[in-house]
C-alpha positions as CSV (number, residue, x, y, z in Angstrom):
1,M,17.6,-2.0,-11.0
2,T,19.4,-1.8,-14.3
3,D,22.3,0.2,-15.6
4,D,20.0,2.8,-17.1
5,K,20.4,5.6,-14.5
6,K,17.4,7.7,-15.7
7,N,15.0,4.7,-15.5
8,D,16.5,3.4,-12.3
9,S,16.1,6.8,-10.7
10,E,12.5,7.1,-11.7
11,S,11.8,3.5,-10.6
12,Y,13.5,4.1,-7.2
13,S,11.5,7.3,-6.7
14,L,8.2,5.4,-7.3
15,I,9.2,2.7,-4.9
16,L,10.0,5.2,-2.2
17,Q,6.5,6.6,-2.4
18,N,5.3,3.5,-0.4
19,F,8.3,1.9,1.0
20,L,11.4,2.7,3.1
21,D,14.9,1.8,1.8
22,L,16.7,0.2,4.7
23,G,20.1,0.3,2.9
24,K,20.2,3.8,1.7
25,D,22.8,4.9,4.3
26,Y,25.0,1.7,4.1
27,G,26.9,2.2,0.9
28,A,27.9,-0.1,-1.9
29,T,26.9,-3.7,-1.8
30,S,28.7,-4.7,-5.0
31,A,32.3,-5.9,-4.8
32,F,32.9,-3.2,-7.4
33,D,31.8,-0.2,-5.3
34,R,28.3,0.0,-6.6
35,R,25.0,-0.5,-4.8
36,I,23.2,-3.5,-6.4
37,D,21.1,-4.9,-3.5
38,Y,18.1,-3.2,-2.0
39,V,15.8,-4.1,0.9
40,F,12.5,-2.2,1.0
41,V,9.9,-2.4,3.8
42,S,6.5,-0.9,4.3
43,P,6.4,1.8,7.0
44,E,3.4,0.0,8.6
45,G,4.9,-3.4,8.3
46,L,7.9,-5.1,9.9
47,E,10.3,-3.2,12.1
48,A,13.9,-3.4,11.2
49,V,16.0,-4.7,14.2
50,E,19.3,-4.9,12.4
51,F,20.6,-4.1,8.9
52,K,24.1,-4.2,7.7
53,V,26.3,-5.0,4.7
54,L,28.8,-7.8,5.6
55,Y,31.9,-6.4,4.0
56,G,34.7,-8.9,3.6
57,K,32.4,-11.9,3.6
58,L,32.4,-12.6,-0.1
59,V,32.1,-16.3,-0.9
60,G,33.4,-18.0,-4.0
61,R,32.5,-16.1,-7.1
62,M,30.0,-13.7,-5.4
63,G,29.8,-10.3,-6.9
64,H,28.2,-8.6,-3.9
65,H,28.6,-8.4,-0.2
66,P,26.0,-10.3,1.7
67,L,23.3,-8.3,3.6
68,L,22.0,-9.1,7.0
69,A,18.5,-7.9,7.6
70,R,16.6,-8.9,10.8
71,F,13.0,-7.9,11.4
72,R,10.3,-8.2,14.0
73,R,6.6,-7.6,14.1
74,P,5.7,-4.3,15.7
75,G,4.8,-4.9,19.4
76,A,6.6,-8.3,19.4
């Protein structure tokens, strides 16, 4: 994603036609209160077991909070 809100919105909408956005309900991932990290999965693909933003875990000069995303194959 870029800083062009119109193009970002259009790109995001296109991605959501085929993928799920795991982080849409988790808030900002940037240290500056902006969402900059995305994790998309296919609805027929991996199953999300856990997803969270690790607030307060910035390391060094990182500009975003780390994400934890754990998956499993359906039926596993």
